[in-house]
mmCIF entry with sequence, helices, sheets and N, C-alpha, C, O atoms, coordinates in Angstrom:
data_MODEL
# 
_entry.id   MODEL 
# 
_entity.id                         1 
_entity.type                       polymer 
_entity.pdbx_number_of_molecules   1 
# 
_entity_poly.entity_id                      1 
_entity_poly.type                           'polypeptide(L)' 
_entity_poly.nstd_linkage                   no 
_entity_poly.nstd_monomer                   no 
_entity_poly.pdbx_seq_one_letter_code       MFVTLFGVIWFDEIPDVLTFIGILLIVLPMMPINWKKRFSTSKEAINISN 
_entity_poly.pdbx_seq_one_letter_code_can   MFVTLFGVIWFDEIPDVLTFIGILLIVLPMMPINWKKRFSTSKEAINISN 
_entity_poly.pdbx_strand_id                 A 
# 
loop_
_entity_poly_seq.entity_id 
_entity_poly_seq.num 
_entity_poly_seq.mon_id 
_entity_poly_seq.hetero 
1 1  MET n 
1 2  PHE n 
1 3  VAL n 
1 4  THR n 
1 5  LEU n 
1 6  PHE n 
1 7  GLY n 
1 8  VAL n 
1 9  ILE n 
1 10 TRP n 
1 11 PHE n 
1 12 ASP n 
1 13 GLU n 
1 14 ILE n 
1 15 PRO n 
1 16 ASP n 
1 17 VAL n 
1 18 LEU n 
1 19 THR n 
1 20 PHE n 
1 21 ILE n 
1 22 GLY n 
1 23 ILE n 
1 24 LEU n 
1 25 LEU n 
1 26 ILE n 
1 27 VAL n 
1 28 LEU n 
1 29 PRO n 
1 30 MET n 
1 31 MET n 
1 32 PRO n 
1 33 ILE n 
1 34 ASN n 
1 35 TRP n 
1 36 LYS n 
1 37 LYS n 
1 38 ARG n 
1 39 PHE n 
1 40 SER n 
1 41 THR n 
1 42 SER n 
1 43 LYS n 
1 44 GLU n 
1 45 ALA n 
1 46 ILE n 
1 47 ASN n 
1 48 ILE n 
1 49 SER n 
1 50 ASN n 
# 
_struct_asym.id          A 
_struct_asym.entity_id   1 
# 
loop_
_struct_conf.conf_type_id 
_struct_conf.id 
_struct_conf.pdbx_PDB_helix_id 
_struct_conf.beg_label_comp_id 
_struct_conf.beg_label_asym_id 
_struct_conf.beg_label_seq_id 
_struct_conf.pdbx_beg_PDB_ins_code 
_struct_conf.end_label_comp_id 
_struct_conf.end_label_asym_id 
_struct_conf.end_label_seq_id 
_struct_conf.pdbx_end_PDB_ins_code 
_struct_conf.beg_auth_comp_id 
_struct_conf.beg_auth_asym_id 
_struct_conf.beg_auth_seq_id 
_struct_conf.end_auth_comp_id 
_struct_conf.end_auth_asym_id 
_struct_conf.end_auth_seq_id 
_struct_conf.pdbx_PDB_helix_class 
_struct_conf.details 
_struct_conf.pdbx_PDB_helix_length 
HELX_P HELX_P1 AA1 PHE A 2  ? PHE A 11 ? PHE A 2  PHE A 11 1 ? 10 
HELX_P HELX_P2 AA2 VAL A 17 ? VAL A 27 ? VAL A 17 VAL A 27 1 ? 11 
HELX_P HELX_P3 AA3 LEU A 28 ? MET A 30 ? LEU A 28 MET A 30 5 ? 3  
HELX_P HELX_P4 AA4 MET A 31 ? SER A 49 ? MET A 31 SER A 49 1 ? 19 
# 
_struct_conf_type.id          HELX_P 
_struct_conf_type.criteria    ? 
_struct_conf_type.reference   ? 
# 
loop_
_atom_site.group_PDB 
_atom_site.id 
_atom_site.type_symbol 
_atom_site.label_atom_id 
_atom_site.label_alt_id 
_atom_site.label_comp_id 
_atom_site.label_asym_id 
_atom_site.label_entity_id 
_atom_site.label_seq_id 
_atom_site.pdbx_PDB_ins_code 
_atom_site.Cartn_x 
_atom_site.Cartn_y 
_atom_site.Cartn_z 
_atom_site.occupancy 
_atom_site.B_iso_or_equiv 
_atom_site.pdbx_formal_charge 
_atom_site.auth_seq_id 
_atom_site.auth_comp_id 
_atom_site.auth_asym_id 
_atom_site.auth_atom_id 
_atom_site.pdbx_PDB_model_num 
ATOM 1   N N  . MET A 1 1  ? 109.301 126.168 81.047 1.00 0.00 ? 1  MET A N  1 
ATOM 2   C CA . MET A 1 1  ? 110.296 125.708 81.968 1.00 0.00 ? 1  MET A CA 1 
ATOM 3   C C  . MET A 1 1  ? 111.582 125.354 81.210 1.00 0.00 ? 1  MET A C  1 
ATOM 4   O O  . MET A 1 1  ? 112.683 125.619 81.691 1.00 0.00 ? 1  MET A O  1 
ATOM 5   N N  . PHE A 1 2  ? 111.436 124.760 80.035 1.00 0.00 ? 2  PHE A N  1 
ATOM 6   C CA . PHE A 1 2  ? 112.604 124.423 79.232 1.00 0.00 ? 2  PHE A CA 1 
ATOM 7   C C  . PHE A 1 2  ? 113.372 125.682 78.836 1.00 0.00 ? 2  PHE A C  1 
ATOM 8   O O  . PHE A 1 2  ? 114.603 125.691 78.820 1.00 0.00 ? 2  PHE A O  1 
ATOM 9   N N  . VAL A 1 3  ? 112.638 126.734 78.518 1.00 0.00 ? 3  VAL A N  1 
ATOM 10  C CA . VAL A 1 3  ? 113.284 127.982 78.097 1.00 0.00 ? 3  VAL A CA 1 
ATOM 11  C C  . VAL A 1 3  ? 114.067 128.576 79.266 1.00 0.00 ? 3  VAL A C  1 
ATOM 12  O O  . VAL A 1 3  ? 115.143 129.137 79.061 1.00 0.00 ? 3  VAL A O  1 
ATOM 13  N N  . THR A 1 4  ? 113.557 128.465 80.454 1.00 0.00 ? 4  THR A N  1 
ATOM 14  C CA . THR A 1 4  ? 114.273 128.961 81.632 1.00 0.00 ? 4  THR A CA 1 
ATOM 15  C C  . THR A 1 4  ? 115.573 128.184 81.836 1.00 0.00 ? 4  THR A C  1 
ATOM 16  O O  . THR A 1 4  ? 116.624 128.767 82.102 1.00 0.00 ? 4  THR A O  1 
ATOM 17  N N  . LEU A 1 5  ? 115.485 126.870 81.707 1.00 0.00 ? 5  LEU A N  1 
ATOM 18  C CA . LEU A 1 5  ? 116.686 126.043 81.834 1.00 0.00 ? 5  LEU A CA 1 
ATOM 19  C C  . LEU A 1 5  ? 117.697 126.380 80.740 1.00 0.00 ? 5  LEU A C  1 
ATOM 20  O O  . LEU A 1 5  ? 118.900 126.435 80.995 1.00 0.00 ? 5  LEU A O  1 
ATOM 21  N N  . PHE A 1 6  ? 117.211 126.603 79.536 1.00 0.00 ? 6  PHE A N  1 
ATOM 22  C CA . PHE A 1 6  ? 118.081 127.000 78.426 1.00 0.00 ? 6  PHE A CA 1 
ATOM 23  C C  . PHE A 1 6  ? 118.779 128.327 78.737 1.00 0.00 ? 6  PHE A C  1 
ATOM 24  O O  . PHE A 1 6  ? 119.972 128.475 78.475 1.00 0.00 ? 6  PHE A O  1 
ATOM 25  N N  . GLY A 1 7  ? 118.046 129.283 79.288 1.00 0.00 ? 7  GLY A N  1 
ATOM 26  C CA . GLY A 1 7  ? 118.629 130.570 79.644 1.00 0.00 ? 7  GLY A CA 1 
ATOM 27  C C  . GLY A 1 7  ? 119.689 130.455 80.720 1.00 0.00 ? 7  GLY A C  1 
ATOM 28  O O  . GLY A 1 7  ? 120.698 131.159 80.683 1.00 0.00 ? 7  GLY A O  1 
ATOM 29  N N  . VAL A 1 8  ? 119.463 129.568 81.682 1.00 0.00 ? 8  VAL A N  1 
ATOM 30  C CA . VAL A 1 8  ? 120.443 129.375 82.749 1.00 0.00 ? 8  VAL A CA 1 
ATOM 31  C C  . VAL A 1 8  ? 121.717 128.755 82.190 1.00 0.00 ? 8  VAL A C  1 
ATOM 32  O O  . VAL A 1 8  ? 122.819 129.184 82.532 1.00 0.00 ? 8  VAL A O  1 
ATOM 33  N N  . ILE A 1 9  ? 121.572 127.755 81.337 1.00 0.00 ? 9  ILE A N  1 
ATOM 34  C CA . ILE A 1 9  ? 122.753 127.060 80.814 1.00 0.00 ? 9  ILE A CA 1 
ATOM 35  C C  . ILE A 1 9  ? 123.469 127.903 79.760 1.00 0.00 ? 9  ILE A C  1 
ATOM 36  O O  . ILE A 1 9  ? 124.684 128.082 79.833 1.00 0.00 ? 9  ILE A O  1 
ATOM 37  N N  . TRP A 1 10 ? 122.735 128.416 78.795 1.00 0.00 ? 10 TRP A N  1 
ATOM 38  C CA . TRP A 1 10 ? 123.361 129.078 77.647 1.00 0.00 ? 10 TRP A CA 1 
ATOM 39  C C  . TRP A 1 10 ? 123.825 130.501 77.956 1.00 0.00 ? 10 TRP A C  1 
ATOM 40  O O  . TRP A 1 10 ? 124.935 130.891 77.594 1.00 0.00 ? 10 TRP A O  1 
ATOM 41  N N  . PHE A 1 11 ? 122.968 131.274 78.630 1.00 0.00 ? 11 PHE A N  1 
ATOM 42  C CA . PHE A 1 11 ? 123.277 132.687 78.867 1.00 0.00 ? 11 PHE A CA 1 
ATOM 43  C C  . PHE A 1 11 ? 123.784 132.966 80.280 1.00 0.00 ? 11 PHE A C  1 
ATOM 44  O O  . PHE A 1 11 ? 124.110 134.108 80.605 1.00 0.00 ? 11 PHE A O  1 
ATOM 45  N N  . ASP A 1 12 ? 123.853 131.942 81.116 1.00 0.00 ? 12 ASP A N  1 
ATOM 46  C CA . ASP A 1 12 ? 124.318 132.074 82.495 1.00 0.00 ? 12 ASP A CA 1 
ATOM 47  C C  . ASP A 1 12 ? 123.491 133.113 83.257 1.00 0.00 ? 12 ASP A C  1 
ATOM 48  O O  . ASP A 1 12 ? 124.029 133.947 83.985 1.00 0.00 ? 12 ASP A O  1 
ATOM 49  N N  . GLU A 1 13 ? 122.170 133.040 83.072 1.00 0.00 ? 13 GLU A N  1 
ATOM 50  C CA . GLU A 1 13 ? 121.248 133.940 83.771 1.00 0.00 ? 13 GLU A CA 1 
ATOM 51  C C  . GLU A 1 13 ? 120.597 133.207 84.931 1.00 0.00 ? 13 GLU A C  1 
ATOM 52  O O  . GLU A 1 13 ? 120.335 132.006 84.860 1.00 0.00 ? 13 GLU A O  1 
ATOM 53  N N  . ILE A 1 14 ? 120.344 133.939 85.982 1.00 0.00 ? 14 ILE A N  1 
ATOM 54  C CA . ILE A 1 14 ? 119.642 133.382 87.131 1.00 0.00 ? 14 ILE A CA 1 
ATOM 55  C C  . ILE A 1 14 ? 118.206 133.888 87.091 1.00 0.00 ? 14 ILE A C  1 
ATOM 56  O O  . ILE A 1 14 ? 117.982 135.099 87.113 1.00 0.00 ? 14 ILE A O  1 
ATOM 57  N N  . PRO A 1 15 ? 117.217 132.976 87.033 1.00 0.00 ? 15 PRO A N  1 
ATOM 58  C CA . PRO A 1 15 ? 115.823 133.422 87.002 1.00 0.00 ? 15 PRO A CA 1 
ATOM 59  C C  . PRO A 1 15 ? 115.415 134.090 88.311 1.00 0.00 ? 15 PRO A C  1 
ATOM 60  O O  . PRO A 1 15 ? 115.879 133.711 89.386 1.00 0.00 ? 15 PRO A O  1 
ATOM 61  N N  . ASP A 1 16 ? 114.551 135.079 88.205 1.00 0.00 ? 16 ASP A N  1 
ATOM 62  C CA . ASP A 1 16 ? 114.099 135.779 89.402 1.00 0.00 ? 16 ASP A CA 1 
ATOM 63  C C  . ASP A 1 16 ? 112.795 135.166 89.917 1.00 0.00 ? 16 ASP A C  1 
ATOM 64  O O  . ASP A 1 16 ? 112.297 134.178 89.377 1.00 0.00 ? 16 ASP A O  1 
ATOM 65  N N  . VAL A 1 17 ? 112.269 135.763 90.949 1.00 0.00 ? 17 VAL A N  1 
ATOM 66  C CA . VAL A 1 17 ? 111.064 135.252 91.598 1.00 0.00 ? 17 VAL A CA 1 
ATOM 67  C C  . VAL A 1 17 ? 109.875 135.277 90.640 1.00 0.00 ? 17 VAL A C  1 
ATOM 68  O O  . VAL A 1 17 ? 109.061 134.354 90.644 1.00 0.00 ? 17 VAL A O  1 
ATOM 69  N N  . LEU A 1 18 ? 109.768 136.314 89.826 1.00 0.00 ? 18 LEU A N  1 
ATOM 70  C CA . LEU A 1 18 ? 108.647 136.400 88.895 1.00 0.00 ? 18 LEU A CA 1 
ATOM 71  C C  . LEU A 1 18 ? 108.665 135.270 87.862 1.00 0.00 ? 18 LEU A C  1 
ATOM 72  O O  . LEU A 1 18 ? 107.608 134.832 87.407 1.00 0.00 ? 18 LEU A O  1 
ATOM 73  N N  . THR A 1 19 ? 109.840 134.804 87.495 1.00 0.00 ? 19 THR A N  1 
ATOM 74  C CA . THR A 1 19 ? 109.940 133.671 86.579 1.00 0.00 ? 19 THR A CA 1 
ATOM 75  C C  . THR A 1 19 ? 109.371 132.420 87.220 1.00 0.00 ? 19 THR A C  1 
ATOM 76  O O  . THR A 1 19 ? 108.619 131.681 86.584 1.00 0.00 ? 19 THR A O  1 
ATOM 77  N N  . PHE A 1 20 ? 109.721 132.177 88.463 1.00 0.00 ? 20 PHE A N  1 
ATOM 78  C CA . PHE A 1 20 ? 109.206 130.996 89.156 1.00 0.00 ? 20 PHE A CA 1 
ATOM 79  C C  . PHE A 1 20 ? 107.705 131.095 89.392 1.00 0.00 ? 20 PHE A C  1 
ATOM 80  O O  . PHE A 1 20 ? 107.000 130.089 89.312 1.00 0.00 ? 20 PHE A O  1 
ATOM 81  N N  . ILE A 1 21 ? 107.213 132.279 89.677 1.00 0.00 ? 21 ILE A N  1 
ATOM 82  C CA . ILE A 1 21 ? 105.766 132.470 89.828 1.00 0.00 ? 21 ILE A CA 1 
ATOM 83  C C  . ILE A 1 21 ? 105.063 132.181 88.503 1.00 0.00 ? 21 ILE A C  1 
ATOM 84  O O  . ILE A 1 21 ? 104.003 131.555 88.491 1.00 0.00 ? 21 ILE A O  1 
ATOM 85  N N  . GLY A 1 22 ? 105.637 132.626 87.402 1.00 0.00 ? 22 GLY A N  1 
ATOM 86  C CA . GLY A 1 22 ? 105.069 132.354 86.088 1.00 0.00 ? 22 GLY A CA 1 
ATOM 87  C C  . GLY A 1 22 ? 105.043 130.876 85.764 1.00 0.00 ? 22 GLY A C  1 
ATOM 88  O O  . GLY A 1 22 ? 104.066 130.370 85.212 1.00 0.00 ? 22 GLY A O  1 
ATOM 89  N N  . ILE A 1 23 ? 106.124 130.178 86.109 1.00 0.00 ? 23 ILE A N  1 
ATOM 90  C CA . ILE A 1 23 ? 106.162 128.730 85.893 1.00 0.00 ? 23 ILE A CA 1 
ATOM 91  C C  . ILE A 1 23 ? 105.072 128.044 86.700 1.00 0.00 ? 23 ILE A C  1 
ATOM 92  O O  . ILE A 1 23 ? 104.388 127.153 86.196 1.00 0.00 ? 23 ILE A O  1 
ATOM 93  N N  . LEU A 1 24 ? 104.908 128.454 87.946 1.00 0.00 ? 24 LEU A N  1 
ATOM 94  C CA . LEU A 1 24 ? 103.860 127.867 88.786 1.00 0.00 ? 24 LEU A CA 1 
ATOM 95  C C  . LEU A 1 24 ? 102.467 128.163 88.241 1.00 0.00 ? 24 LEU A C  1 
ATOM 96  O O  . LEU A 1 24 ? 101.581 127.311 88.305 1.00 0.00 ? 24 LEU A O  1 
ATOM 97  N N  . LEU A 1 25 ? 102.272 129.365 87.707 1.00 0.00 ? 25 LEU A N  1 
ATOM 98  C CA . LEU A 1 25 ? 100.961 129.706 87.148 1.00 0.00 ? 25 LEU A CA 1 
ATOM 99  C C  . LEU A 1 25 ? 100.641 128.888 85.900 1.00 0.00 ? 25 LEU A C  1 
ATOM 100 O O  . LEU A 1 25 ? 99.470  128.726 85.554 1.00 0.00 ? 25 LEU A O  1 
ATOM 101 N N  . ILE A 1 26 ? 101.635 128.383 85.237 1.00 0.00 ? 26 ILE A N  1 
ATOM 102 C CA . ILE A 1 26 ? 101.405 127.547 84.066 1.00 0.00 ? 26 ILE A CA 1 
ATOM 103 C C  . ILE A 1 26 ? 101.238 126.080 84.471 1.00 0.00 ? 26 ILE A C  1 
ATOM 104 O O  . ILE A 1 26 ? 100.359 125.391 83.954 1.00 0.00 ? 26 ILE A O  1 
ATOM 105 N N  . VAL A 1 27 ? 102.072 125.605 85.388 1.00 0.00 ? 27 VAL A N  1 
ATOM 106 C CA . VAL A 1 27 ? 102.099 124.183 85.724 1.00 0.00 ? 27 VAL A CA 1 
ATOM 107 C C  . VAL A 1 27 ? 100.968 123.792 86.680 1.00 0.00 ? 27 VAL A C  1 
ATOM 108 O O  . VAL A 1 27 ? 100.330 122.758 86.480 1.00 0.00 ? 27 VAL A O  1 
ATOM 109 N N  . LEU A 1 28 ? 100.712 124.585 87.698 1.00 0.00 ? 28 LEU A N  1 
ATOM 110 C CA . LEU A 1 28 ? 99.716  124.204 88.702 1.00 0.00 ? 28 LEU A CA 1 
ATOM 111 C C  . LEU A 1 28 ? 98.301  124.010 88.149 1.00 0.00 ? 28 LEU A C  1 
ATOM 112 O O  . LEU A 1 28 ? 97.637  123.061 88.567 1.00 0.00 ? 28 LEU A O  1 
ATOM 113 N N  . PRO A 1 29 ? 97.804  124.839 87.247 1.00 0.00 ? 29 PRO A N  1 
ATOM 114 C CA . PRO A 1 29 ? 96.459  124.572 86.726 1.00 0.00 ? 29 PRO A CA 1 
ATOM 115 C C  . PRO A 1 29 ? 96.355  123.278 85.919 1.00 0.00 ? 29 PRO A C  1 
ATOM 116 O O  . PRO A 1 29 ? 95.257  122.742 85.766 1.00 0.00 ? 29 PRO A O  1 
ATOM 117 N N  . MET A 1 30 ? 97.457  122.773 85.406 1.00 0.00 ? 30 MET A N  1 
ATOM 118 C CA . MET A 1 30 ? 97.422  121.533 84.633 1.00 0.00 ? 30 MET A CA 1 
ATOM 119 C C  . MET A 1 30 ? 97.517  120.294 85.510 1.00 0.00 ? 30 MET A C  1 
ATOM 120 O O  . MET A 1 30 ? 97.257  119.190 85.032 1.00 0.00 ? 30 MET A O  1 
ATOM 121 N N  . MET A 1 31 ? 97.877  120.441 86.763 1.00 0.00 ? 31 MET A N  1 
ATOM 122 C CA . MET A 1 31 ? 98.031  119.291 87.651 1.00 0.00 ? 31 MET A CA 1 
ATOM 123 C C  . MET A 1 31 ? 96.725  118.517 87.855 1.00 0.00 ? 31 MET A C  1 
ATOM 124 O O  . MET A 1 31 ? 96.755  117.289 87.779 1.00 0.00 ? 31 MET A O  1 
ATOM 125 N N  . PRO A 1 32 ? 95.578  119.165 88.109 1.00 0.00 ? 32 PRO A N  1 
ATOM 126 C CA . PRO A 1 32 ? 94.339  118.392 88.283 1.00 0.00 ? 32 PRO A CA 1 
ATOM 127 C C  . PRO A 1 32 ? 93.954  117.600 87.035 1.00 0.00 ? 32 PRO A C  1 
ATOM 128 O O  . PRO A 1 32 ? 93.341  116.539 87.154 1.00 0.00 ? 32 PRO A O  1 
ATOM 129 N N  . ILE A 1 33 ? 94.291  118.080 85.857 1.00 0.00 ? 33 ILE A N  1 
ATOM 130 C CA . ILE A 1 33 ? 93.991  117.346 84.627 1.00 0.00 ? 33 ILE A CA 1 
ATOM 131 C C  . ILE A 1 33 ? 94.777  116.041 84.614 1.00 0.00 ? 33 ILE A C  1 
ATOM 132 O O  . ILE A 1 33 ? 94.233  114.989 84.281 1.00 0.00 ? 33 ILE A O  1 
ATOM 133 N N  . ASN A 1 34 ? 96.037  116.108 84.971 1.00 0.00 ? 34 ASN A N  1 
ATOM 134 C CA . ASN A 1 34 ? 96.864  114.906 85.013 1.00 0.00 ? 34 ASN A CA 1 
ATOM 135 C C  . ASN A 1 34 ? 96.369  113.956 86.096 1.00 0.00 ? 34 ASN A C  1 
ATOM 136 O O  . ASN A 1 34 ? 96.329  112.746 85.875 1.00 0.00 ? 34 ASN A O  1 
ATOM 137 N N  . TRP A 1 35 ? 95.991  114.477 87.264 1.00 0.00 ? 35 TRP A N  1 
ATOM 138 C CA . TRP A 1 35 ? 95.483  113.633 88.338 1.00 0.00 ? 35 TRP A CA 1 
ATOM 139 C C  . TRP A 1 35 ? 94.189  112.953 87.919 1.00 0.00 ? 35 TRP A C  1 
ATOM 140 O O  . TRP A 1 35 ? 93.980  111.778 88.221 1.00 0.00 ? 35 TRP A O  1 
ATOM 141 N N  . LYS A 1 36 ? 93.316  113.680 87.224 1.00 0.00 ? 36 LYS A N  1 
ATOM 142 C CA . LYS A 1 36 ? 92.041  113.110 86.792 1.00 0.00 ? 36 LYS A CA 1 
ATOM 143 C C  . LYS A 1 36 ? 92.270  111.956 85.823 1.00 0.00 ? 36 LYS A C  1 
ATOM 144 O O  . LYS A 1 36 ? 91.612  110.919 85.919 1.00 0.00 ? 36 LYS A O  1 
ATOM 145 N N  . LYS A 1 37 ? 93.198  112.134 84.895 1.00 0.00 ? 37 LYS A N  1 
ATOM 146 C CA . LYS A 1 37 ? 93.510  111.057 83.957 1.00 0.00 ? 37 LYS A CA 1 
ATOM 147 C C  . LYS A 1 37 ? 94.089  109.851 84.686 1.00 0.00 ? 37 LYS A C  1 
ATOM 148 O O  . LYS A 1 37 ? 93.729  108.711 84.395 1.00 0.00 ? 37 LYS A O  1 
ATOM 149 N N  . ARG A 1 38 ? 94.978  110.104 85.624 1.00 0.00 ? 38 ARG A N  1 
ATOM 150 C CA . ARG A 1 38 ? 95.628  109.003 86.334 1.00 0.00 ? 38 ARG A CA 1 
ATOM 151 C C  . ARG A 1 38 ? 94.633  108.224 87.176 1.00 0.00 ? 38 ARG A C  1 
ATOM 152 O O  . ARG A 1 38 ? 94.653  106.993 87.168 1.00 0.00 ? 38 ARG A O  1 
ATOM 153 N N  . PHE A 1 39 ? 93.760  108.916 87.905 1.00 0.00 ? 39 PHE A N  1 
ATOM 154 C CA . PHE A 1 39 ? 92.815  108.225 88.771 1.00 0.00 ? 39 PHE A CA 1 
ATOM 155 C C  . PHE A 1 39 ? 91.699  107.555 87.981 1.00 0.00 ? 39 PHE A C  1 
ATOM 156 O O  . PHE A 1 39 ? 91.203  106.506 88.394 1.00 0.00 ? 39 PHE A O  1 
ATOM 157 N N  . SER A 1 40 ? 91.297  108.130 86.868 1.00 0.00 ? 40 SER A N  1 
ATOM 158 C CA . SER A 1 40 ? 90.237  107.510 86.079 1.00 0.00 ? 40 SER A CA 1 
ATOM 159 C C  . SER A 1 40 ? 90.736  106.219 85.434 1.00 0.00 ? 40 SER A C  1 
ATOM 160 O O  . SER A 1 40 ? 89.971  105.260 85.336 1.00 0.00 ? 40 SER A O  1 
ATOM 161 N N  . THR A 1 41 ? 91.987  106.164 84.994 1.00 0.00 ? 41 THR A N  1 
ATOM 162 C CA . THR A 1 41 ? 92.501  104.941 84.392 1.00 0.00 ? 41 THR A CA 1 
ATOM 163 C C  . THR A 1 41 ? 92.723  103.867 85.442 1.00 0.00 ? 41 THR A C  1 
ATOM 164 O O  . THR A 1 41 ? 92.544  102.685 85.151 1.00 0.00 ? 41 THR A O  1 
ATOM 165 N N  . SER A 1 42 ? 93.107  104.243 86.652 1.00 0.00 ? 42 SER A N  1 
ATOM 166 C CA . SER A 1 42 ? 93.308  103.228 87.687 1.00 0.00 ? 42 SER A CA 1 
ATOM 167 C C  . SER A 1 42 ? 91.979  102.642 88.135 1.00 0.00 ? 42 SER A C  1 
ATOM 168 O O  . SER A 1 42 ? 91.914  101.450 88.437 1.00 0.00 ? 42 SER A O  1 
ATOM 169 N N  . LYS A 1 43 ? 90.916  103.439 88.187 1.00 0.00 ? 43 LYS A N  1 
ATOM 170 C CA . LYS A 1 43 ? 89.599  102.917 88.550 1.00 0.00 ? 43 LYS A CA 1 
ATOM 171 C C  . LYS A 1 43 ? 89.073  101.982 87.468 1.00 0.00 ? 43 LYS A C  1 
ATOM 172 O O  . LYS A 1 43 ? 88.455  100.964 87.781 1.00 0.00 ? 43 LYS A O  1 
ATOM 173 N N  . GLU A 1 44 ? 89.309  102.311 86.204 1.00 0.00 ? 44 GLU A N  1 
ATOM 174 C CA . GLU A 1 44 ? 88.866  101.448 85.128 1.00 0.00 ? 44 GLU A CA 1 
ATOM 175 C C  . GLU A 1 44 ? 89.610  100.130 85.166 1.00 0.00 ? 44 GLU A C  1 
ATOM 176 O O  . GLU A 1 44 ? 89.019  99.092  84.869 1.00 0.00 ? 44 GLU A O  1 
ATOM 177 N N  . ALA A 1 45 ? 90.876  100.133 85.517 1.00 0.00 ? 45 ALA A N  1 
ATOM 178 C CA . ALA A 1 45 ? 91.656  98.906  85.605 1.00 0.00 ? 45 ALA A CA 1 
ATOM 179 C C  . ALA A 1 45 ? 91.123  98.022  86.737 1.00 0.00 ? 45 ALA A C  1 
ATOM 180 O O  . ALA A 1 45 ? 91.082  96.800  86.599 1.00 0.00 ? 45 ALA A O  1 
ATOM 181 N N  . ILE A 1 46 ? 90.717  98.628  87.845 1.00 0.00 ? 46 ILE A N  1 
ATOM 182 C CA . ILE A 1 46 ? 90.152  97.857  88.950 1.00 0.00 ? 46 ILE A CA 1 
ATOM 183 C C  . ILE A 1 46 ? 88.818  97.250  88.549 1.00 0.00 ? 46 ILE A C  1 
ATOM 184 O O  . ILE A 1 46 ? 88.545  96.092  88.866 1.00 0.00 ? 46 ILE A O  1 
ATOM 185 N N  . ASN A 1 47 ? 87.985  98.013  87.858 1.00 0.00 ? 47 ASN A N  1 
ATOM 186 C CA . ASN A 1 47 ? 86.674  97.504  87.430 1.00 0.00 ? 47 ASN A CA 1 
ATOM 187 C C  . ASN A 1 47 ? 86.811  96.374  86.422 1.00 0.00 ? 47 ASN A C  1 
ATOM 188 O O  . ASN A 1 47 ? 86.001  95.447  86.431 1.00 0.00 ? 47 ASN A O  1 
ATOM 189 N N  . ILE A 1 48 ? 87.787  96.425  85.576 1.00 0.00 ? 48 ILE A N  1 
ATOM 190 C CA . ILE A 1 48 ? 87.972  95.377  84.578 1.00 0.00 ? 48 ILE A CA 1 
ATOM 191 C C  . ILE A 1 48 ? 88.430  94.088  85.236 1.00 0.00 ? 48 ILE A C  1 
ATOM 192 O O  . ILE A 1 48 ? 87.995  93.008  84.837 1.00 0.00 ? 48 ILE A O  1 
ATOM 193 N N  . SER A 1 49 ? 89.299  94.177  86.237 1.00 0.00 ? 49 SER A N  1 
ATOM 194 C CA . SER A 1 49 ? 89.812  92.980  86.877 1.00 0.00 ? 49 SER A CA 1 
ATOM 195 C C  . SER A 1 49 ? 88.761  92.296  87.744 1.00 0.00 ? 49 SER A C  1 
ATOM 196 O O  . SER A 1 49 ? 88.853  91.089  87.970 1.00 0.00 ? 49 SER A O  1 
ATOM 197 N N  . ASN A 1 50 ? 87.770  93.029  88.234 1.00 0.00 ? 50 ASN A N  1 
ATOM 198 C CA . ASN A 1 50 ? 86.730  92.418  89.073 1.00 0.00 ? 50 ASN A CA 1 
ATOM 199 C C  . ASN A 1 50 ? 85.694  91.871  88.171 1.00 0.00 ? 50 ASN A C  1 
ATOM 200 O O  . ASN A 1 50 ? 84.707  91.303  88.638 1.00 0.00 ? 50 ASN A O  1 
# 
């Protein structure tokens, strides 16, 4: 995603649909990993306080 932003700013290129699809294919599979970490830490915090 950073490289796409760099291309837009530096080379004045507009990304096409395939670029956005590629970004989604990279970012979306990592979302459940982040959600799992976030929810597991919040449950542990609740268990510690009780």
